C-alpha positions in Angstrom: 63.3 -160.3 76.1 65.1 -163.2 77.7 65.6 -164.9 74.4 66.9 -161.7 72.9 69.5 -161.3 75.7 70.7 -164.9 75.2 71.0 -164.2 71.4 73.1 -161.1 72.0 75.4 -163.0 74.5 75.9 -165.7 71.8 76.9 -163.1 69.3 79.4 -161.5 71.7 80.9 -164.9 72.5 81.3 -165.7 68.8 82.9 -162.3 68.1 85.3 -162.8 71.0 86.3 -166.2 69.8 87.0 -164.8 66.3 89.1 -162.0 67.7 91.1 -164.4 69.8 91.9 -166.6 66.8 93.1 -163.6 64.8 95.5 -162.5 67.6 96.7 -166.1 67.9 97.4 -166.3 64.1 99.4 -163.1 64.1 101.4 -164.2 67.2 102.4 -167.4 65.5 104.7 -165.5 63.2 107.6 -165.2 65.5 110.4 -162.6 65.2 113.9 -163.5 66.4 117.1 -161.6 66.4 120.4 -163.2 65.4 123.3 -161.4 67.0 126.6 -162.0 68.8 128.1 -165.5 68.7 126.4 -168.8 67.7 128.4 -171.5 69.5 126.2 -174.5 69.3 124.4 -176.3 66.5 121.4 -174.2 65.4 118.6 -174.9 63.0 116.4 -172.0 61.9 112.7 -172.1 61.1 111.3 -171.0 57.8 108.2 -169.7 59.6 110.2 -167.3 61.8 111.0 -163.7 60.9 114.8 -163.4 61.5 116.6 -160.1 62.0 120.4 -160.3 61.5 122.0 -157.6 63.6 125.7 -156.5 63.8 128.6 -158.9 63.3 127.3 -162.4 63.9 129.9 -165.3 64.2 129.2 -169.0 63.9 132.1 -170.5 65.9 133.3 -173.3 68.1 132.8 -175.8 65.2 129.1 -175.2 65.4 126.7 -175.7 62.4 124.1 -173.3 61.3 121.3 -174.9 59.2 118.9 -172.7 57.3 115.9 -174.6 55.7 114.1 -173.8 52.4 111.9 -170.8 52.4 113.7 -168.9 55.2 114.2 -165.1 54.8 116.8 -163.3 56.9 116.6 -159.6 57.1 119.9 -157.9 57.7 119.7 -154.7 59.8 120.7 -151.6 57.8 123.4 -149.6 59.4 125.2 -146.6 57.7 128.4 -146.9 59.8 130.9 -149.2 58.0 132.3 -150.8 61.1 128.8 -151.6 62.4 127.5 -153.2 59.2 125.6 -156.4 59.6 127.7 -159.5 58.6 127.3 -163.2 59.1 130.6 -164.9 59.5 131.2 -168.7 59.4 134.5 -169.2 61.1 137.1 -171.9 60.4 135.8 -175.2 61.6 132.2 -174.1 61.7 129.7 -175.0 58.9 126.7 -173.5 57.2 124.0 -175.5 55.5 121.6 -173.5 53.3 119.0 -175.9 52.0 117.0 -173.8 49.6 115.0 -175.0 46.6 114.1 -173.3 43.3 110.5 -172.7 44.7 111.6 -172.0 48.3 115.0 -170.3 48.2 116.8 -168.9 51.2 117.0 -165.1 51.0 119.3 -162.7 52.7 118.1 -159.1 52.2 118.1 -155.7 53.8 115.4 -154.9 56.4 115.2 -151.3 55.2 111.9 -150.0 54.0 113.6 -148.7 50.9 116.4 -151.1 50.1 119.7 -149.9 48.5 123.2 -151.2 47.6 125.4 -151.6 50.7 122.6 -151.6 53.3 124.5 -154.5 55.0 127.8 -156.4 54.7 128.0 -159.9 53.5 127.8 -163.6 54.1 131.5 -164.5 54.8 132.7 -168.1 55.0 136.2 -168.8 56.3 137.9 -172.1 55.6 141.2 -173.9 56.1 142.2 -174.5 52.4 145.5 -173.1 51.1 146.0 -169.4 50.2 149.2 -167.7 49.2 149.4 -165.7 52.4 150.6 -167.3 55.6 147.7 -166.2 57.6 144.8 -164.1 56.4 142.1 -162.1 58.1 138.9 -161.4 56.2 139.0 -158.0 54.6 136.7 -155.4 56.2 136.4 -157.3 59.6 138.3 -156.8 62.8 141.6 -158.7 63.1 141.0 -161.6 65.5 141.1 -165.3 65.6 137.5 -165.3 64.5 138.3 -163.6 61.1 141.3 -165.8 60.2 141.2 -168.1 57.2 143.5 -170.4 55.2 145.5 -173.5 56.0 146.7 -176.7 54.4 143.5 -178.7 54.0 142.5 -178.4 50.3 139.4 -180.6 50.9 138.2 -178.6 53.9 134.4 -178.6 54.3 132.5 -175.5 55.4 129.1 -177.0 54.6 126.8 -176.5 51.6 124.7 -173.8 49.9 121.9 -174.5 47.4 119.4 -172.0 46.1 120.4 -168.8 47.9 119.8 -165.2 46.9 121.7 -162.3 48.5 120.5 -158.8 48.0 121.7 -155.2 48.8 124.9 -156.3 50.6 128.6 -155.2 50.0 128.6 -152.3 52.4 131.6 -152.8 54.6 133.6 -150.1 52.9 133.3 -148.5 49.5 135.8 -149.6 46.8 138.9 -147.6 46.3 141.2 -147.1 43.3 143.7 -149.7 44.6 141.6 -152.7 45.5 144.6 -154.3 47.3 144.5 -151.9 50.2 140.7 -151.4 50.5 138.8 -153.3 53.3 135.8 -154.8 51.6 133.7 -157.9 51.4 131.5 -159.2 48.5 127.9 -160.3 48.8 129.2 -163.9 49.2 132.8 -163.8 50.4 134.6 -167.2 50.3 138.0 -167.1 52.1 140.2 -170.2 52.0 137.1 -172.3 51.5 137.9 -175.9 50.5 136.7 -178.3 47.9 134.6 -180.3 50.4 132.2 -177.4 50.4 129.2 -177.5 48.0 128.0 -174.3 46.3 125.3 -174.4 43.7 122.6 -171.9 42.5 123.5 -168.6 44.2 122.4 -165.2 43.0 124.0 -162.0 44.3 122.3 -158.8 43.2 122.7 -155.1 44.0 125.9 -155.5 46.1 127.7 -152.3 46.6 131.0 -154.1 45.9 131.8 -157.4 44.3 129.1 -160.0 43.9 131.2 -163.1 44.6 134.7 -163.1 46.0 137.0 -166.2 46.0 140.0 -165.4 48.2 142.3 -168.4 48.0 140.9 -171.8 48.6 139.8 -174.6 46.3 136.0 -174.6 46.5 134.2 -175.4 43.3 130.8 -173.8 42.4 128.1 -173.9 39.7 125.1 -171.9 38.6 126.0 -168.5 40.0 124.4 -165.2 39.0 125.9 -161.7 39.5 123.3 -159.0 38.7 123.8 -155.2 38.8 126.6 -155.3 41.4 128.7 -152.3 42.1 132.1 -153.8 41.4 133.2 -157.1 39.8 130.6 -159.8 39.7 133.3 -162.5 40.2 136.5 -161.4 42.0 139.4 -163.9 42.4 142.3 -163.4 44.7 145.3 -164.8 46.7 145.8 -168.2 45.1 142.3 -169.5 44.3 142.5 -172.7 42.4 139.0 -174.0 42.1 136.7 -174.8 39.2 133.6 -172.8 38.2 130.9 -173.6 35.6 127.6 -172.0 34.5 128.1 -168.3 35.6 126.1 -165.3 34.6 127.4 -161.7 35.0 124.7 -159.3 33.9 124.3 -155.5 34.0 121.5 -153.3 32.8 123.3 -150.0 33.8 126.7 -148.6 34.7 128.5 -149.6 37.9 127.6 -147.6 41.0 131.4 -147.2 41.7 133.7 -144.9 39.8 136.5 -147.5 39.3 137.1 -150.5 37.3 134.1 -152.8 37.4 134.5 -156.1 35.5 132.6 -159.3 34.9 135.5 -161.3 36.2 138.7 -160.0 37.8 141.5 -162.2 39.0 144.9 -161.6 40.6 147.4 -163.5 42.7 148.7 -160.8 45.1 149.9 -157.3 45.3 153.4 -157.7 43.9 152.8 -160.3 42.4 155.0 -162.8 44.2 155.6 -166.4 43.3 154.3 -167.6 46.6 152.2 -170.8 46.0 149.5 -171.3 45.2 149.2 -169.0 42.2 145.7 -168.0 41.4 144.4 -170.3 38.6 140.7 -170.4 38.3 139.5 -172.9 35.7 136.2 -171.7 34.3 133.7 -172.8 31.7 130.3 -171.7 30.4 130.1 -168.1 31.4 127.8 -165.5 29.9 129.0 -161.9 30.6 126.7 -159.1 29.3 127.2 -155.4 29.8 124.6 -152.6 29.3 122.9 -152.6 25.9 124.5 -150.2 23.5 127.2 -149.2 26.0 130.2 -151.0 24.5 131.8 -147.7 23.4 131.2 -145.8 26.7 133.1 -146.5 29.9 130.2 -145.8 32.2 132.3 -147.0 35.2 132.7 -150.4 33.5 135.9 -151.8 32.2 136.5 -155.3 30.8 134.4 -158.4 30.8 137.5 -160.4 31.9 140.4 -158.6 33.6 143.5 -160.8 34.4 146.3 -159.2 36.4 149.1 -159.6 38.9 150.4 -163.0 38.2 147.1 -164.9 37.6 147.3 -168.1 35.6 143.8 -168.7 34.3 141.8 -170.9 32.0 138.5 -169.7 30.5 136.6 -171.6 27.9 133.2 -172.0 26.2 131.9 -168.6 27.2 130.0 -165.6 25.8 131.2 -161.9 26.3 129.3 -158.9 25.1 128.8 -155.1 25.5 131.9 -154.3 27.6 133.4 -150.9 26.8 137.1 -151.9 27.0 136.9 -155.2 25.4 136.4 -158.9 26.2 139.8 -159.6 27.7 142.4 -157.4 29.3 145.7 -158.7 30.5 147.9 -156.6 32.9 151.6 -156.3 32.0 152.7 -158.5 35.0 150.5 -161.3 33.8 151.1 -160.8 30.0 154.2 -162.9 29.5 152.6 -165.9 31.3 149.6 -165.6 29.1 151.4 -165.3 25.8 153.6 -168.3 26.7 150.4 -170.3 26.4 151.7 -172.8 28.9 149.7 -172.0 32.1 146.9 -169.8 30.9 144.3 -170.1 28.2 141.4 -168.3 26.7 139.8 -170.7 24.3 136.6 -171.3 22.3 134.8 -168.2 23.5 132.5 -165.8 21.7 133.5 -162.2 22.1 131.1 -159.5 21.0 133.0 -156.2 20.3 133.0 -153.2 18.0 136.3 -154.3 16.5 138.6 -157.2 16.9 141.4 -154.8 18.0 139.2 -153.6 20.9 138.2 -157.1 22.0 141.7 -157.8 23.3 143.7 -155.2 25.2 146.5 -154.7 27.7 147.2 -152.3 30.5 150.0 -149.7 30.5 149.7 -147.4 33.5 146.2 -146.0 33.3 145.8 -146.5 29.6 144.0 -149.3 27.7 145.7 -150.3 24.5 144.6 -152.8 21.8 147.3 -155.5 21.7 148.1 -157.2 18.4 150.0 -159.9 20.2 147.1 -160.6 22.6 144.7 -160.6 19.6 146.9 -163.1 17.8 147.0 -165.3 20.8 143.3 -165.2 21.3 142.3 -165.7 17.7 144.8 -168.4 16.6 143.6 -171.9 15.5 144.5 -173.4 18.9 142.5 -171.0 21.0 139.8 -170.7 18.4 138.0 -167.7 19.9 135.4 -166.0 17.7 135.0 -162.2 17.6 131.5 -161.1 16.5 130.9 -157.5 15.6 128.9 -155.5 18.2 126.2 -154.9 15.6 125.8 -158.6 15.0 123.1 -160.7 16.7 124.3 -163.4 19.1 120.7 -164.8 18.8 120.0 -165.3 22.4 116.2 -165.4 23.0 116.0 -162.2 25.0 119.4 -160.8 25.7 117.8 -157.6 26.9 114.3 -157.5 28.4 112.4 -155.1 30.5 111.5 -158.0 32.8 114.4 -160.5 32.9 116.9 -161.7 30.3 116.5 -165.0 28.6 120.0 -166.0 27.5 119.0 -169.2 25.8 120.5 -169.6 22.4 118.0 -170.0 19.6 118.2 -171.4 16.1 121.2 -170.0 14.2 123.0 -168.8 17.3 126.8 -169.2 17.2 126.6 -170.2 20.8 124.9 -173.5 20.0 128.2 -175.2 19.1 132.0 -174.7 19.3 132.7 -175.9 22.9 135.8 -177.8 23.8 136.5 -179.8 27.1 139.7 -181.5 26.0 142.7 -181.5 28.3 143.2 -182.4 31.9 141.7 -179.3 33.5 138.4 -179.5 31.6 138.1 -183.3 31.3 137.7 -183.3 35.1 134.6 -185.1 36.4 133.5 -181.7 37.8 132.6 -180.2 34.4 129.4 -181.0 32.5 130.4 -181.4 28.9 128.1 -179.2 26.8 127.9 -178.7 23.1 126.9 -175.1 23.6 128.9 -172.0 24.8 127.7 -169.7 27.5 125.9 -170.3 30.8 122.5 -171.4 29.3 121.6 -174.3 27.1 118.2 -175.7 26.1 116.9 -175.2 29.7 117.0 -171.7 31.2 118.0 -172.4 34.8 118.1 -168.7 35.4 114.5 -168.0 34.4 112.7 -165.5 36.6 111.0 -167.2 39.5 111.2 -167.4 43.2 115.0 -168.0 43.3 116.3 -166.0 40.4 114.6 -162.6 40.8 115.7 -160.0 38.3 114.5 -156.7 39.9 
């Protein structure tokens, strides 16, 4: 009996030891709330469960460092002015150090996630804009929301391998985008060229995917996937360079207004206040919903240039947009047709007719424009219009899992690029022989960073 009692006690002790270890393991996964102001240098921990709550400001020249593998869950709030937002103020910095296998992820903390659950990641810099002093749209007017200045090389940190999900919820878009308070999934306001941005995906934003508001920041390898408004929105004197962009939609926009792959304007009037918006962009692939090129479906143009923008877009692929590959607003049209400041060159445009590929805007109508067509298809610009029924020969342009936009044998995208001239011969651009965002290596292949869901 004595031996039996000892045996039972040993079993109980062993069971208690196992139970203690289990509790300890669960307790090791910490949960922390990020809220209010971050005023000193802060490094997050990939093994901690972070809840981002309300409007959080990194200020006082502090740095926020987020290591690879960190997930930040933004608190869902249905009240616009209480939406969760992370704001990096002027002088502060953010360092997002994700990798392809261990990205940093910002997502909703809702059990059932939806577009607009939270606001945005907003970065405010001191690079030039064409307004004297700006306050980030959708946020309270204060010193903490100001952006812009005179330092074109301003440095707000670096971002590599980041995915932002279910953001864009500050306020819904309105018919006049100028007056609406909004933020994109990633909103870059007056951010300077000293800032590094590479490999960022924004998906299921209720508004724009990426917003470049003035500034000079350059960026590469960006993906906008099924966002509610424009995937790439450019405003107020942005003059940076962009390469390897994907704008991809499997369905109509969630918003009943013009949603485009790329939209750019200078300001409301437009004025001639410098700097004039002039994005210089190469190697974009813009794909609308399959078979929807003749139906508006809350989508407009692949590239919509308006209100004084001077732009340069080359070596890109455009397909399946209901109102054509390129639309130019009247207030921009003379600048475009002069061919001095703006260019649209060496692109592949997939459209039902050449006439519908290039349009212009009169009031609320969209009209095929013979002059714009002539400009876009002359021997200097060398754009190629491919019938909508033709095959661009991308490996899996549409897929139930994820697209593979790699050009295969016989694809017109395998050649025809041009990087001549001072803008595109810049050391920033990687000279490719192919057109579009993807070459032989599919950097947007589904994995832990690029998640197509």
